[in-house]
Each structure stands twice: as C-alpha cells, then as structure tokens.
C-alpha positions in Angstrom: 135.3 12.2 -22.5 132.7 10.0 -24.0 129.2 10.7 -22.5 126.4 8.2 -23.0 122.8 9.0 -21.9 120.3 6.2 -22.0 117.2 4.8 -20.3 117.6 3.0 -17.0 118.0 -0.8 -17.3 117.2 -3.2 -14.5 120.8 -4.2 -13.9 121.8 -0.5 -13.3 120.3 -0.4 -9.8 123.3 -2.0 -8.1 125.8 0.1 -10.1 124.1 3.3 -9.2 123.6 2.4 -5.6 127.3 1.4 -5.3 128.5 4.6 -6.8 126.5 6.7 -4.3 127.5 4.5 -1.4 131.2 5.2 -2.2 130.5 8.9 -1.5 128.3 8.0 1.5 125.0 9.1 0.0 122.2 6.8 1.0 120.7 5.7 -2.3 119.6 2.0 -2.0 119.4 -0.2 -5.0 115.7 -0.7 -4.2 115.0 2.9 -5.1 116.3 2.3 -8.7 114.5 -1.0 -8.9 111.3 0.9 -8.0 112.1 3.5 -10.6 112.7 0.8 -13.2 109.3 -0.8 -12.4 107.6 2.6 -12.7 109.5 3.2 -16.0 108.1 -0.2 -17.4 104.5 0.9 -16.7 105.0 4.4 -18.1 104.8 6.4 -14.9 108.4 7.5 -14.9 111.4 7.7 -17.3 114.9 7.5 -15.9 117.9 8.8 -17.9 121.3 7.6 -16.8 124.6 9.1 -17.7 127.9 7.2 -18.2 131.3 8.7 -19.0 133.7 6.2 -20.5 131.3 3.4 -19.4 131.3 4.6 -15.8 128.1 5.7 -14.1 128.1 9.4 -13.3 124.5 10.6 -12.9 120.8 10.4 -13.6 117.5 12.2 -13.6 113.9 11.1 -13.7 110.9 12.4 -15.5 107.6 11.8 -13.7 104.7 12.0 -16.2 102.1 12.7 -13.5 103.6 14.8 -10.7 102.6 14.6 -7.1 102.8 18.4 -6.8 99.2 19.4 -7.2 99.6 22.4 -9.5 101.7 20.3 -11.9 99.4 17.3 -11.5 96.3 19.4 -12.2 98.0 21.1 -15.2 99.3 17.8 -16.7 102.8 19.2 -16.4 105.5 16.5 -16.4 108.1 17.0 -13.7 111.9 16.5 -13.7 112.6 14.8 -10.3 115.8 13.6 -8.6 118.6 15.0 -10.8 121.9 13.8 -9.4 125.5 13.9 -10.7 128.3 12.4 -8.7 130.4 15.3 -7.2 133.5 14.2 -9.1 131.7 14.8 -12.4 129.9 18.0 -11.5 130.7 21.2 -13.4 131.4 19.2 -16.6 128.0 19.8 -18.2 126.6 16.4 -17.4 123.6 17.8 -15.6 123.0 20.1 -18.5 123.1 17.3 -21.0 120.7 15.2 -18.9 118.4 18.2 -18.8 118.7 18.8 -22.5 117.7 15.2 -23.2 114.8 15.3 -20.7 113.4 18.5 -22.2 113.7 17.1 -25.7 111.7 14.0 -24.6 109.1 16.0 -22.6 108.6 18.5 -25.5 107.1 15.7 -27.5 104.2 15.3 -25.0 104.0 18.7 -23.2 104.5 22.4 -23.8 105.7 22.9 -20.2 108.0 21.1 -17.9 108.1 21.5 -14.1 110.8 21.0 -11.5 111.2 21.4 -7.8 114.4 22.5 -6.2 115.6 22.5 -2.7 116.4 25.8 -1.0 119.1 24.5 1.4 122.7 25.6 0.5 123.5 22.3 -1.1 121.2 23.1 -4.0 122.9 26.3 -5.1 124.3 25.0 -8.4 121.0 23.4 -9.3 119.1 26.6 -8.6 121.4 28.6 -10.8 121.3 26.0 -13.6 117.5 26.0 -13.7 117.3 29.8 -13.9 119.9 29.9 -16.6 117.9 27.3 -18.5 114.8 29.5 -18.5 112.9 28.0 -15.5 110.8 30.6 -13.6 109.2 30.1 -10.1 105.6 29.0 -10.4 104.6 31.8 -8.1 103.0 29.6 -5.4 105.7 30.0 -2.8 107.8 27.5 -1.0 106.8 24.0 0.3 108.0 22.0 3.3 107.4 18.3 3.2 105.1 18.8 0.2 102.9 21.3 2.1 102.6 25.0 1.3 104.5 27.2 3.8 102.2 29.9 5.3 103.3 33.4 6.1 104.9 33.5 9.6 105.3 29.7 9.8 108.6 28.5 11.3 110.3 25.8 9.3 113.6 23.9 9.2 115.9 24.6 6.3 116.7 21.1 5.0 116.1 18.9 1.9 112.3 19.1 2.4 112.2 22.9 1.7 111.5 23.4 -2.0 110.4 25.9 -4.6 108.8 24.8 -7.9 109.6 26.2 -11.3 108.2 25.8 -14.8 109.6 26.3 -18.3 107.8 26.6 -21.6 109.3 24.3 -24.1 109.8 24.7 -27.9 107.7 21.9 -29.2 108.7 20.5 -32.5 
C-alpha cells in the first residue's frame, strides 16, 4: 500500500465528491471548492490522502476556529476528518492526524478538535483519546451552543465535545 498525503488541489473537489457519493454520503464538490478557496487565503489547510493514487480520505485544519474557546485562545482546530469506510482501520486517519499535528506544531503549542457523540463517532473518539487529546472541560455542545444542565437534546451529528492536545513543538 502506497499512501500519499498532500495539500488539496482545486481539481480534487470532483474526485472527493464522487468517492463519497459512491457510498451515499452527501459531500458536494462545492464544499471542497470552498475549502480550496479558504486554503488559498490561509484560513484553512486541507490534507488529502491517496492509496495507490486512489482518494481515500482527508482532514482540514482551521487556523481560526469558530468554537469560541479555541478562537479566543488562538488554538487551531482539526475539522472534518473523513476516511472512506473501505479504508478505515488501516492507520490512514492516524497518518493524517500525524501530519496535521506536525504542521500545527510549527505555529501553536496546542491543537483542538471537536468530535461527535453519536454512535457513528466511536472510532474517532477512541483515536483522539489514544493520541493524547483530553476534553476541554466545557461540556457538550449542540448546534454550536453549550448544552445546559437538564436541557433535552437530540443525539445526532450536531452533538459534540471538544478536546485539546499539547503538542511537542520543535
């Protein structure tokens, strides 16, 4: 298996969208074109992974997070890590995270990440904890708003918990 991780290129948008459409995940090409535009102006960095020249996954680094505690603390955030199911459990997500942390460590001592709490995020939750991420201690959010004690919420993709990790800066 030959794994290549590189920055998103404009022509990748259709390739990525097609790969997700094949597994019935709604990831339109416009999303990746937008990511590319943000990458060009330095708001986001997108790392894409290919195995034997076939797209298999990606993650993005947002340099100025929308999550207020990360934004106020100048903590870059890893956002939108996805590996095609056929390629999961082959360390591709781990290698994407390794590369992201290496890049972030040149600019920040800390990296942040938010993870869903719905059952589909189990593997990601375990991976982040194994990598040394710890909850930020501010509780869970739903639709980017803090969940209050006693509040009733729906468990879906909008329910998240944020984590941070101290990086070894070189």
